N, C-alpha and C positions, 0 to 999 in steps of 0.2 A: 431487450431480448424477448422474442415471441414465445408464448407459453402454449404447449401442446398437451392435450389430455389424451392418453392412449388407453383404450378400454379393450382388454384382450384376456381371455381366460387361460390361454396356453402360456405357462410360466416362462419357458425358454424363449418363445417368440416375443413375449412381452418384454423380457429383460434385454434381449438382443436388439429389438427395434428401438427401445428406449435409449440404449447406448449409442446406436447409430444416429439418432436424432440429436442427442446431446453433443456428439462429435461434430454435428453440423450447426452448432451454436444455437440450439433451441433449449428452452427450459421445459422439462418434461415431468408431468405427474401421471400416475398410472392408477388403474382400477382393474380388479380381477373379474368383475362381472357387471352386468348392466345396472343392477341395483346400486352397487357401490359407485359406478360411473355417474349415475344421476346425482348422487350426493356430492361427488367431486365437481360436477358442473356448477352446482350451487355455490360451493365454497371457494373454488379456484377461479371461476369465470375465465376459462382459457380463451386464447385467440383462435384456436381451431381444435376440432375433435377428430381423432382417428379411431374407428370403432369396429370391432368384430361383429358378425351377425349372430351366429349360433353360440349362445352363452347361457349359463344357468341363471336362475332368478328372473331376469328380464333380458330379452334378446335385443339385438341392435336396433331392430325396427321400433321397439318400445322406447329405447333411449332417444332415437331420432324424433319420435312423436312428442315426447316430453320436452325436448329442447325446442322444437318448432312451436309448441303451444305456450311457451313461456315468453312473455314480453321482454324479459331481461336477457334471454339467451337465443332468441330466434334468429338473430343476425350472425351467429357463430357458424363458420363454414364446417361442413360435416363430410368426412370421407369414410366410406365403408371398406373394410377388409373382410374377405371371405374366400373359402375354398370353393364355393358354389360358382359355377360358370353358366348355368342355364339362363337363357334370355329372360324368362319370366321373373327370375329372382333379381336380375339386374334392373329390370324395368320397375319392379315393385319398390326397390330402394330409391330409384330416381324419382318415381311418382310421389313418394312420401316427402321428397324435398332434399335428398342427399345431393351434394355438389359433385362428388366423384365416386368411383368404384374401382378398387384394385383387387385382383384375384391372387390368392396364395398358390404357390410361392411367388412373391413379387420381386422385381428388380429394385435394388436399393435406390438407384437414381430415379426410377419411375416414381417411387414414393416421395422423394425429396422434391422432384419437379411438380408433382401434384400439389404438395403442400405449398410450395412457393407460388404456384399459379393461383390457388384459392385465396391465399393471404393477400396477393396483389389485387385480385378482384374485389375482395372485401374492403381493402383500403380505398379503392376507387369509389365503391358504393358508399362508403362512409363519408367521403368528400362530398358526394352528391347530396346526402342527407343533411350535412352541415350547411349546405348552401340553399336548401329548399326554401328557406324563409325569404331568400333574396330574389329568387327567380322561379318561374314556371318552366319546366323542361319542354313543354309543348309550345311555348311562346318564344320564338327566336329573338324577339325584340328585347326580352329581359336578360339575355345572356350577356353579361357585362364584362367578363374577363376570360382569360384563356383557360383557367381551371373549370369554369362553367361550360365552356365549349367542349372540353374533354369529357365532362360528365354527360353532356348531350350525346356525344359519340357512344358512350357506354350504355346509356338508357335507350336511345332511339336507333342506334346503328345496327347493322347486320353483323353478328359475331361469327367469325370463321376461324377454323383451326387448320394448321399446316404442319405436315411432318418435315423433318430435316431433309433439305434438298428440293422440296416442292416450291413451285413458283407462285407468288401472289399475283403478279402480273408480268407480262413479257414485253419486250421491245416491239412496238408496232400496235399493241393493243390500244383501244380507245381509252383515254384517261377520264373515265366518267366519275370515278370515286376517289375519295381521300381516306386515309387509314390512320388509326391510332393503335399502336402496338400495346397490347395488354400484358403479354408475357413472351419471352423468347428473344431472339436476336435475328435481324434481317440484314442481308447485304444487298446493295444495288450494284449492278455490274453491266458492262457492255463489252463488245469485241472490237479491237482495233483493226486497222487495215490488214494486219498480218494474222488475223484470226486468233489473237492472243487476248485472253480475258483480262480486263482491268476492273478492279473493284472501286467504285466511285463513292461508296458510303457505307457506314455501319450504323444501325439503328437499334436502340434498346427500348425496354418498356417505358411507356409514358411519352414516347416521341411520335411525331407525325411522319407519315410516309406517303409518297405519291404526288407531291406537289410538282406540277409542271405549269402549263398554261391553264387559265380558268375557262378556256374554250372546251366544252364537253367533247368535241369531236377531235381534238388534237391527240396524236398518238404519244404513248410513252416512248422516251428515247433511251431507256435502259430497262433492264430486267430486275425484279425484286425477288429474292430467294431466301427461304428460311434457313438459317445457319443451324438452328436447333428447333425442337418442337415449339411452335409459335401460335399465338392467338391474337387476332386483330379485330377491331371494330371499324366498320366502314360506313360512310354516308355519302350521298351524292354531292357533286360539286355545286349543284344548284342550291342545296340546303346551306352549304358553307357560305356561298355568296350572299344568301339572305341574312345569315347571322352577321357577317362582316359589314353588310350595308347598314345594319341597325345598331352596331356596337363599335364606336370609335376606339374604346379601350382594348377590346379583343383584337381589333385590326392592328393596333400599334404593337401589342404583345406578340402577335403572330409575325409581324414584320421583323421584330427583334430576333425571333427564333430563326427565321429564314436568313437573316443577316449573319447570325452566328454559324449556321450551316455553311453558308458561302465562305466565311472566313476560314472555317475548318478545312473546307475543300481546297482553298488556295494554299494553306499551309501544307496539305498533303501533296499537292502538285509541286510545290517548291522543294519539299523533301525528296520527292521522286526524281526531280530534275538535277538537284545539286548535291545531295548527300551521298556519302559513301555507301557501299552495299552493306557494310556492318551497321552503320547508323540507321539505314532504312529498315534493316531486319529488326534491330533493337526497338526502334520506335513503333513498328508494326506489332510486335509482341506486346508492348505496353498498351497500345491502343486496344487490342483485343481483350486484354485483362480488364481494362476500364469499362468497355462496352458490355462485356459479358458478366460484369459484376463479380469477378473472380478474385479471391484473395491472391496476392502475389506469390504466396508459398503453396497455393493449390495447383494441381495439374491443369494446364490449359489444353482443352480438347478441341483442336482445330486442325483442318487439313493443311498440308504443306502447300497445296495449290492455292488455297484461299489466302494464306500468308504471303505467298509470292505475288499473287494478283493485287493484293492491297499495297504491298511495298513497291510494286512496279518493276520487279526483277524476275529473271528466269528462275524456275523452280530449282534447277540444278545449282544455281548460285546461292539460293536460299539454303538448300540442304548443306552445301559446303560451309556456309557461314554458321549455321547451327552447330555443325560438328566442331568448328573453331571455338564457338562459345562454350561448348561442352568441355573441350580440352582446357580452356582457361578457367573453368569453374564458375561460369556465369549462369549456366542452366544445367538441368539434368534432363535426359531424354529417355522415356520409357515407351517404346513403340511409337504411337502417334502423339502421346502426351508430352508436353513441355512444362517443366517446373522451374521457376525462377529461383536461383540460389543467391545471386548478388544483384539486388534491385538497383542499388546506387550506381554500380559500374555500367549497367545497361542504360540508365538515364544519361550518363556522362559519355556514352560511346561517341567517338568521332568518326 
């Protein structure tokens, strides 16, 4: 369980935010001002710090400087909370080394997403540091396995963020780059001859995206779109080719990844071709739960169109099937949200 240090002088906000984070399966320790917060950083060594700016004793900027100047804590991700919205205040915090900045009042999901994103990035950076003794990130010849290749993406790649619904690349674009997903979920999709969308793949953090031909001029044959707020690292195909040319182990591991992706796609096509509408719907719900790293009992926030396109059925048929699942007590439906009630029966659906 990841530990969060919450430093906030507003008692009500501190207690409410702590409760929210605990309900999201985090261990939370709190401090009422910057001075106490610095002491908690030393004793608790949290995985991430969420800190107000305007506080008595020592403000948030002072806490950040103390954390950044300490060898034992400088790696800890730091998120500012503040009612201030002026551009200069935001820039001051980021220039001092803050990883993110949320203004009050903030949306609960925005806070959770920011924390998950920064923890994921910290994990990737930690992996890089653990492997530094074995390779030089600037020397492709020393990248000996797939984890080191992923670290190279994070260190040397171009980092881009996409809002829900934004395209990372489109059908027909030149496939000059390959991508590693750092956070979020991405779908790949194309249109069939009847102008119906078909989702060809779902990709989650730590997975590669954009493999087609290694010919830099070949076009993408599908579109990649962010299903939720997404961050990716991209490098050119020419760099990837250099890495694989010099690393037999990384090449073999990448071939295994691509083979697994191909097997998953074949299973999806078989399911679309031969399964009943009920089974297609059940399998697709379970697939989204797995890819989006959602607890089975947590609400699944996904559009009906995306569910239908992944299952390969008409949206109307999917909606009718969901209504049937609801009547039978398999799921609950609240607006666009779907909550699984009977996981085992969904898995056994014929």
